[in-house]
C-alpha positions as CSV (number, residue, x, y, z in Angstrom):
1,X,95.5,112.6,156.3
2,X,92.9,110.4,158.3
3,X,91.0,107.7,156.8
4,X,87.5,108.4,155.4
5,X,84.8,106.4,156.6
6,X,81.6,106.0,154.7
7,X,78.7,104.4,156.4
8,X,81.0,101.9,158.3
9,X,82.8,101.2,155.2
10,X,86.4,102.0,155.7
11,X,87.9,104.0,152.8
12,X,91.8,103.7,152.5
13,X,93.4,107.3,152.7
14,X,94.5,108.6,149.5
15,X,97.9,107.3,148.4
16,X,99.8,110.6,147.5
17,X,102.7,108.9,146.1
18,X,100.8,107.8,143.0
19,X,101.1,111.5,142.0
20,X,104.7,111.1,141.6
21,X,104.4,108.1,139.2
22,X,105.1,108.9,135.4
23,X,102.7,106.6,133.8
24,X,99.1,106.8,132.3
25,X,97.9,104.1,134.5
26,X,99.1,106.0,137.8
27,X,97.4,109.3,136.4
28,X,94.2,107.9,135.8
29,X,94.0,105.9,139.2
30,X,95.3,109.1,140.9
31,X,92.4,110.8,139.7
32,X,89.9,108.1,140.5
33,X,91.1,107.8,143.9
34,X,91.4,111.6,144.9
35,X,87.8,112.1,143.3
36,X,86.5,109.2,145.5
37,X,88.2,110.6,148.6
38,X,86.5,113.9,148.1
39,X,83.1,112.5,147.3
40,X,83.1,109.9,149.9
41,X,83.8,112.8,152.6
42,X,80.5,114.1,151.8
43,X,78.7,111.0,151.6
44,X,79.9,110.2,155.0
45,X,77.6,113.1,156.4
46,X,74.8,112.4,154.1
47,X,71.5,112.3,155.9
48,X,68.3,110.3,155.1
49,X,66.4,113.7,154.4
50,X,69.2,114.8,152.1
51,X,69.3,111.5,150.3
52,X,65.6,111.6,149.6
53,X,65.1,115.6,148.8
54,X,63.3,116.2,145.8
55,X,64.8,119.6,144.6
56,X,62.1,120.0,141.9
57,X,58.6,118.2,140.9
58,X,58.9,115.0,139.5
59,X,62.5,114.6,140.4
60,X,63.9,111.0,139.6
61,X,64.0,109.0,142.7
62,X,64.7,105.6,144.5
63,X,61.2,104.2,145.7
64,X,59.8,101.0,146.8
65,X,58.5,98.8,144.0
66,X,55.0,99.9,143.1
67,X,55.4,103.6,144.1
68,X,57.3,104.5,141.0
69,X,55.8,107.4,139.0
70,X,58.4,107.3,136.1
71,X,58.1,105.9,132.9
72,X,60.4,103.2,133.5
73,X,62.2,101.8,136.6
74,X,65.0,99.2,137.2
75,X,66.0,97.2,140.1
76,X,65.7,93.5,141.1
77,X,64.5,93.9,144.7
78,X,62.3,95.9,146.9
79,X,63.7,99.1,145.6
80,X,63.6,100.6,142.2
81,X,65.3,103.5,140.5
82,X,63.2,105.7,138.3
83,X,64.2,106.5,134.7
84,X,62.7,108.8,132.0
85,X,61.1,107.5,129.2
86,X,64.2,108.0,126.8
87,X,67.3,106.3,127.8
88,X,69.4,109.5,128.0
89,X,66.3,111.6,129.0
90,X,67.2,114.6,131.3
91,X,65.3,115.8,134.5
92,X,66.2,116.5,138.0
93,X,67.5,113.9,140.0
94,X,67.4,113.2,144.0
95,X,70.9,112.2,145.6
96,X,69.3,108.9,146.1
97,X,69.3,108.6,142.1
98,X,72.7,109.6,141.8
99,X,73.8,107.4,144.2
100,X,72.1,104.5,142.7
101,X,73.3,105.6,139.2
102,X,77.0,105.7,140.2
103,X,76.3,102.3,141.8
104,X,75.2,100.6,138.5
105,X,77.8,102.3,136.4
106,X,80.5,101.0,138.7
107,X,79.1,97.6,139.0
108,X,78.4,96.9,135.5
109,X,81.8,98.0,134.3
110,X,83.4,95.8,137.0
111,X,81.4,92.9,136.2
112,X,82.0,93.0,132.3
113,X,85.7,93.7,132.8
114,X,86.9,91.9,136.1
115,X,83.8,89.9,136.8
116,X,81.9,86.9,135.3
117,X,80.5,89.0,132.5
118,X,77.0,87.9,133.0
119,X,75.0,90.3,135.1
120,X,73.6,93.6,134.2
121,X,72.8,96.7,136.2
122,X,68.9,95.6,136.3
123,X,69.8,92.7,138.2
124,X,71.3,94.9,141.1
125,X,69.2,95.4,144.3
126,X,69.1,98.9,145.3
127,X,68.4,100.3,148.9
128,X,66.2,103.2,149.8
129,X,68.3,103.7,153.1
130,X,71.2,106.1,152.8
131,X,73.9,104.1,154.8
132,X,72.9,100.9,152.7
133,X,73.0,102.5,149.6
134,X,76.3,104.5,150.0
135,X,77.9,101.3,151.4
136,X,76.9,99.7,148.2
137,X,78.4,102.5,146.2
138,X,81.5,102.4,148.3
139,X,81.9,98.6,147.6
140,X,81.7,98.9,144.0
141,X,84.0,102.0,143.4
142,X,86.3,100.0,145.7
143,X,85.9,96.8,143.4
144,X,86.5,98.8,140.3
145,X,89.5,100.6,141.8
146,X,91.1,97.4,143.0
147,X,90.6,95.8,139.6
148,X,92.3,98.6,137.9
149,X,95.2,98.8,140.1
150,X,95.9,95.3,139.4
151,X,96.5,96.0,135.6
152,X,99.8,96.6,134.0
153,X,100.5,99.4,131.9
154,X,100.1,97.6,128.5
155,X,96.6,96.8,129.7
156,X,95.7,100.4,129.7
157,X,95.8,100.5,125.9
158,X,94.1,97.0,125.3
159,X,91.0,97.2,123.1
160,X,88.1,95.0,124.3
161,X,89.4,94.5,127.8
162,X,85.9,95.5,128.8
163,X,82.8,94.2,127.4
164,X,80.1,96.3,129.3
165,X,79.0,98.1,126.1
166,X,79.8,98.2,122.5
167,X,81.6,101.4,122.7
168,X,83.8,99.9,125.6
169,X,84.6,96.9,123.7
170,X,85.8,99.0,120.7
171,X,87.9,101.3,122.7
172,X,91.4,101.1,124.4
173,X,90.6,100.4,128.1
174,X,92.2,103.7,129.3
175,X,89.2,105.5,127.8
176,X,87.0,103.6,129.8
177,X,88.5,104.3,133.0
178,X,88.7,108.1,132.3
179,X,84.9,107.9,131.5
180,X,84.0,106.5,134.9
181,X,86.3,109.2,136.5
182,X,84.3,111.6,134.7
183,X,81.1,109.7,135.7
184,X,82.2,110.1,139.4
185,X,83.5,113.7,139.0
186,X,80.1,114.7,137.3
187,X,77.5,113.2,139.4
188,X,79.6,113.7,142.6
189,X,79.5,117.4,142.0
190,X,75.8,117.2,141.5
191,X,75.6,115.4,144.8
192,X,77.6,118.0,146.6
193,X,75.6,120.7,144.9
194,X,72.2,119.3,146.0
195,X,73.5,118.7,149.6
196,X,74.9,122.5,149.7
197,X,71.3,123.6,148.8
198,X,69.5,121.3,151.2
199,X,71.6,122.7,153.8
200,X,71.3,126.3,153.0
201,X,67.5,125.9,153.2
202,X,67.0,126.3,149.4
């Protein structure tokens, strides 16, 4: 299997040997690694037009500061990520938004598990450029993956290993790893569906 390259960021090929390891940590790492390999292959072909495409009116976007039309926006730099009025509000999202959301999810969980436990996602500087944004996501997925890979089996059951949210702090760490796997699979599927629709001329 050849290496997957995302926007100039080399991704190691999937380690199939991990699938033969009979441990909880190997299982969650294998799921994360394979899911990222699948998504990064699609991201490597993503165009700027696909990245920005609004599949429905008022879709949530990544835009330059001052151009936002949503109730809320997050980001520390030139670009901000639009958010609905309610924290868990629904709505259609662009691929740019989905990439930014995955980036902040992996960044914040890394920061509050393996990092200095100081920064929050609103301190991130996002980008409206597809290659820069995909590269940023690849960086934080890689950092999270490396952090998880450095743990031993007992750490998977440790309560409070991550302090990112009150729920994370109250749960065995393995639940958080599985949650981030679900986030990657869920939003990665959305990204693939949106790009399929764009490419089909929908």
